[in-house]
C-alpha positions, -999 to 999 in steps of 0.1 A, spaced: 490 -63 -405 522 -74 -415 542 -110 -409 569 -121 -421 556 -148 -445 589 -167 -450 590 -170 -416 554 -180 -414 557 -207 -440 587 -224 -426 568 -227 -397 539 -238 -405 562 -263 -425 579 -277 -395 548 -276 -370 520 -288 -394 550 -321 -407 550 -329 -368 516 -327 -364 509 -348 -392 533 -374 -385 529 -375 -348 490 -372 -348 479 -379 -383 447 -358 -382 419 -363 -402 400 -332 -423 365 -330 -428 347 -297 -445 382 -283 -463 359 -270 -490 344 -248 -467 372 -225 -463 371 -199 -490 400 -191 -511 396 -151 -506 381 -128 -483 377 -117 -451 370 -150 -426 373 -158 -387 380 -193 -382 363 -199 -341 364 -233 -326 376 -252 -295 407 -252 -274 421 -279 -257 460 -284 -270 481 -262 -277 489 -277 -312 453 -265 -320 461 -236 -335 486 -249 -358 455 -281 -366 439 -251 -380 467 -236 -394 479 -270 -415 447 -270 -440 443 -238 -452 465 -221 -478 463 -184 -459 476 -170 -435 460 -170 -403 467 -144 -375 457 -157 -343 447 -138 -311 468 -150 -284 473 -137 -245 497 -116 -240 518 -141 -218 529 -162 -246 550 -133 -264 581 -139 -245 617 -148 -259 618 -164 -287 586 -177 -289 575 -138 -286 597 -131 -314 585 -157 -336 549 -151 -324 549 -112 -335 571 -121 -370 538 -142 -380 512 -121 -372 496 -132 -340 476 -104 -323 484 -100 -285 458 -99 -261 456 -89 -227 434 -113 -205 432 -84 -172 424 -57 -191 404 -40 -224 419 -48 -259 410 -19 -284 442 -26 -299 442 -60 -304 402 -55 -318 415 -25 -341 439 -50 -353 421 -77 -363 392 -55 -376 418 -42 -402 434 -73 -405 398 -86 -417 393 -54 -438 419 -65 -462 409 -94 -467 429 -112 -442 419 -147 -414 417 -146 -383 419 -176 -361 403 -166 -323 392 -198 -297 361 -178 -280 365 -201 -250 393 -175 -244 414 -201 -228 421 -239 -231 392 -259 -214 407 -283 -192 372 -294 -178 352 -326 -187 327 -302 -204 326 -302 -241 331 -262 -242 332 -236 -223 310 -205 -224 322 -186 -255 330 -148 -251 316 -126 -277 348 -113 -295 345 -133 -324 310 -122 -329 316 -85 -321 349 -84 -348 330 -102 -373 300 -79 -374 321 -47 -372 346 -62 -401 318 -76 -424 335 -109 -424 320 -143 -419 325 -167 -396 339 -208 -403 331 -228 -371 353 -252 -364 362 -283 -342 386 -304 -331 376 -340 -320 393 -370 -306 428 -372 -289 464 -362 -290 476 -395 -290 508 -402 -306 507 -422 -338 473 -431 -332 447 -413 -358 424 -404 -331 424 -364 -339 402 -351 -363 395 -314 -378 359 -305 -391 353 -273 -404 318 -260 -409 301 -235 -431 309 -201 -431 282 -183 -412 273 -143 -419 264 -130 -383 258 -94 -397 220 -96 -393 222 -110 -360 221 -99 -324 256 -101 -303 242 -127 -281 224 -149 -307 252 -151 -327 272 -159 -301 251 -185 -289 246 -197 -327 282 -199 -332 284 -217 -298 261 -243 -306 275 -249 -343 309 -257 -328 289 -279 -303 272 -297 -332 305 -303 -348 320 -316 -319 294 -344 -314 292 -355 -347 
């Protein structure tokens, strides 16, 4: 998977600066992120800035899986250039999965929101889809659960991101692994 590293760096600088100035997030567990090797970040999703929160606290280039409707106009061009993987909600995505697995097999970093969409309910987490676990098993990649907690309140320092320890799901059945990752995210959210 190719990405324009200069453009990615510029976008990350701009958006992470905005994030830090506006929301002043705290970070916990940054030491759980390996500096090399394949990893999948999997966590909750409530706000459009969530991918930026994760990207801000790792030196690695994070390739997010993102819905196809975001790939329009200038945003679509930017997203393709920085290496986001297009996912169609209404049909199977063999190409997206193939791209994600190939990226991981080359030692890359993938970001997935297993809820499949932004959670606009009162529930802590929506049901997790199985994609993150299935891709992790196929690519032999650990999953780093994360939780973004608090609120996106401007200048209030109410936002926290916590990264859990990497989880190896290779020896688990998909359903068991999926429940395990969801529970890890839930535990981080409720801490």
